[in-house]
N, C-alpha and C positions, 0 to 999 in steps of 0.2 A: 777694474781692480785698482784699490788704493793701497799703496805700499808706504809704510812708515820708515823712514830712513834716519838713522842716528848712530850715536856711538860715543866713544871716548874723546876727549879734548886732545889727548896725547898723540892721536893718529891723524895725519893731515894729507894722506894719499890713499888711493884705492888700488889694491892688488888686482892682478889679471883676472882671477876667478870672480871677483866682485864686479869688475867692469863687464865681463862677459854676461853675468846675470842681469846687470842693469840694462845693457844693450837688449837683452831678450825682453825685459819689462817694457822698455821703450817701443820695441817692435810690436808688443801686445797692446800698445796705447794705454798703458797704466797711467794713473794719476799718482803724483809723488807728494808726500807730506814730510817736510824736513824742518828741523830747528834751525836757529840762527847762531848757534855757538861756534866759536873757532874750533879747529880740529876736524872731526869726522863730519859734522854738519856742513861745514864750509867746503870740505873735499867733495862731498856729494853735490853741492851746489855748483862748484866749478865745473864738474863733470856734466851735470844737467844743463848747464848754460850753452853748451855746444849743440844742443838738440832742441828741436821743436816738440815740447811736451808740456803737459800740464803739471804745474808745481805750485804748492802753497807753502809759504814760510811761516812757521809758528814761533811766537816769542812770548815770554812772560817778563821780560825786561821792560823798562819804561820806554824803550825804543828797540827797533830791529837792528841787531848788531851786524848782521851779514845777510845780504840779498843779492847774490851774483847775477841773477837773471831779471832783476826788477819785477818779480813775480807778485801776485797778490799776497797780502799777509794776514795773519790771524793773530791778533794781540789778546792775550789772556791775562787778566789781572789775578794774581795769587792772593791778594789781600795782604801780603807780607811786605815789610819795609827792608829786610835784609837781602843781601845778594847771594844767599846760601842756595845749596842744591834744592831745598825745599820751595824756593821761589820759582825756580825754573822747571821743577818737576811737573807743574800744572799743565805745561804745554805737552809734555811727554804723555801724561795720562789722557789728554784730549786726542792726541794722535793715535794713541793705542786704541781708543774707542772708535775712532772713525776709519781705522785701516781694516784691510782684509788680511794683510800679512806685513811682516817687518823684516828689515835687513839692518843688522847692527854690526858695527866695527868694535871689536873688544880687545883690550890690552891685557886681559886676564887679572886686572885690578879694579876696574871701574865698576863700582856698585850701582851707579845709575844705569849703566848699559845692561847689566844684568837684571835690574828692576824692570827695565822696558820689555826685556824678553819674557820674564815671569808674568807681567801684566798681559801681554798679548796671548801667551799660551793659556793663561787662566780663563781667558775669554773663548777658548775653543778655536783660536786661529793658529796659524803657523809663523815660524820665524826662521831666518837664516842668521847665523852668527858667525862672523869671521873672526877667528882667534889668531891674533897677531903672534902670540907666543908660540903656537904650533904650526903657524902658516896653513891653517885649516878652516875651510868653510864647512859649517855644520848646519844641516836642515833639521830643525826641531818641529815635529809635527804633533806632539802630544805630551802629556804630563809625565809619562813614563821616560821619555827621551830627555825631558827637562831634568827630572830627578837624577838620571844618570850623570848629567853634566854637573848638577849641584853636589853630588857625592865627591867629586873630585875638588870641589870648592865650597866646602861646608861653611866656613866663616863668612865668606862673601855671599853666599846663598842666604844665610840667616840675616845678614844686614839688608839685603835686597827685600827679603820678605817683610822685614820690620818697616822699611822705607815705604814699601808699597801699601802697607796697612795704614801708616801715618798719612800718606797722600790721599788715599780713599776717604779717611775720616775728615780731613781738611776739606776735600771737595764736597762731601756731604754737608758740613757746616756752611760752606760758601753758598751751596744751593738752598739751604734753609733760610739763610739770611736774605736771599733774593725773593722769597716768598712774600706776598703782600700781607701785612698784618691786619687781622680782622678781630672784631669783638665777638665772642661766641656767648650765647646766652643758654646756658644748660643748668 
């Protein structure tokens, strides 16, 4: 099983419930897909570095910012020159595609974290979301559960949906530009 790990940059430690879930994943020989950002990504990396497990670090930056276990990396070019969330979200979309499930650390404010959950659930996968504001680990297994979460976060949910649509459009354009150019005679 491949687990997409991520979350807000504002959180830099893992609570007990998340550690317990991570240990369970490790015991099940899960593979971990994690970003290179400071905050939650780095906290997951620091935790995983203590174990013998399979980890791949994803980055959309020109270089890998954090790799606490010297694991294999996956560098993804967004095609953008800015250091905005749009540049970094390409790695999140890739991890969302590759994973079976996600585990996100959320501060109740991060649109990017909510976008990742939206992306994974829209693909028929499940996600755990640790909400720091409520000190609660939420298991989201379907669209109805996600909709209930979004009802209490309407503005953030709307921003996350817009961001996910933007990301998917950008990825489609990137893929089209990778296609070989051919002359068609019709």
